[in-house]
N, C-alpha and C positions, 0 to 999 in steps of 0.2 A: 825328215828325221828318220833314220834307219830304224826299222822295227815297229814303227807306229803306222796304223792303218788310217788313212785319211777318211773324213766323214763321207758318207755316200752322197749327200747333197750339200750344196753351198749353203752355209748358215747365215751369217750376218755380214753386212757390208756397209761401208760408208755411203752416205747419200746426201743429196742436196734438196730432197723433197720438202724439208721444213723451211727452206729459204723463202722469206716474204711472209711467213706466218708469225703470229704472236700469241702469247698466253698471258692473261691478266689475273692477278690475285687481289682480293680485297681482304686484308687482314683484320681490319677494324674500321670504324667510322673515321674517314679522313686519311687512311693509310692504304693506298693502292699502288701496286707495282706491276710492271709488264716486262716480260722477256720478249724481245724482238729478234728472231732468227734472221739476221741481216745479210749474211753471206755464207758460203759453204764452210768457212773457217772462222767465223766470229759471231758473237751475239751482243746485243745491247740490252742493258737493264735500265729501266726508267722508273723513277719514283715520282708519282704525281703529287702536286700540291693539293691542299684541301678543296680548292675550287675546281679541281679536275684538270687544270692545265699542267703541262710538263714542268717538272722541277729539276731534279738531278738526273744525270744520265752517265753511265759508264759503258764502255765497250771493251771486249777482250777476246782472246782466242777461244775457239769452241770446236767440237766435233759432233757430228750427228751420225748415228748408226741405225740402220733399218733392221729391226729384229724380224719382223714379218709385216704383211700388209696392215697398215693403220697402227703400227706399234713401233715407236722409235725410242732410242736412248740418246739424250742430249747431254753433253758434258761441257763445262766451261769453267773459266776462272775470272772472277771479278777482281779488279785492282784493290778494292777495299776489303774484300773477304779474306779471311785467314786460311780457309781451306777450299779446294775445288768443290764445285757443285755439280750434281747430276740430276736428271729428271727422266722419268719414264712417261711417255706420252701416248696413251691409247686412244685411238679413234677421235682425235681432236681435243681430248681433255688431257691436261698434263698433271702429273703428280710428281712432286719433288722428293728427292732422297739425299741426305747428306748436305753439308754446307750450311750457308747462311739461312736462317729462318726455318730450318727443317724441324 
C-alpha cells in the first residue's frame, strides 16, 4: 500500500507447529473436553463421557498463527457453536477467548 511503511521484522505467520497436539479442559466433575489440532487446517473437539471414554466429537476448519516462540493463536469453528472460537496458547498451556464456553 502506497504511503505505508512495512514493519521492520516479520511479525506473525501461519504455522503447523500445533498439529498433533491437544489441550484438555475439565469444567466440572464428569465434564471434560479436548481440542485436538489434527491438521494444519482443522481441529477436532471431543467431549468425554463421565467414565473417561470418548463421547461426542466434531471437526471443523481452523487456522493456527505463531505469534512468537511458544505462543500461538488458534481459531476455529465448531458446527454446533454459534460463533467462532479462538484461543491463545502460551508455552503449552492454552487459554480460550470468545466462543463456546468462554
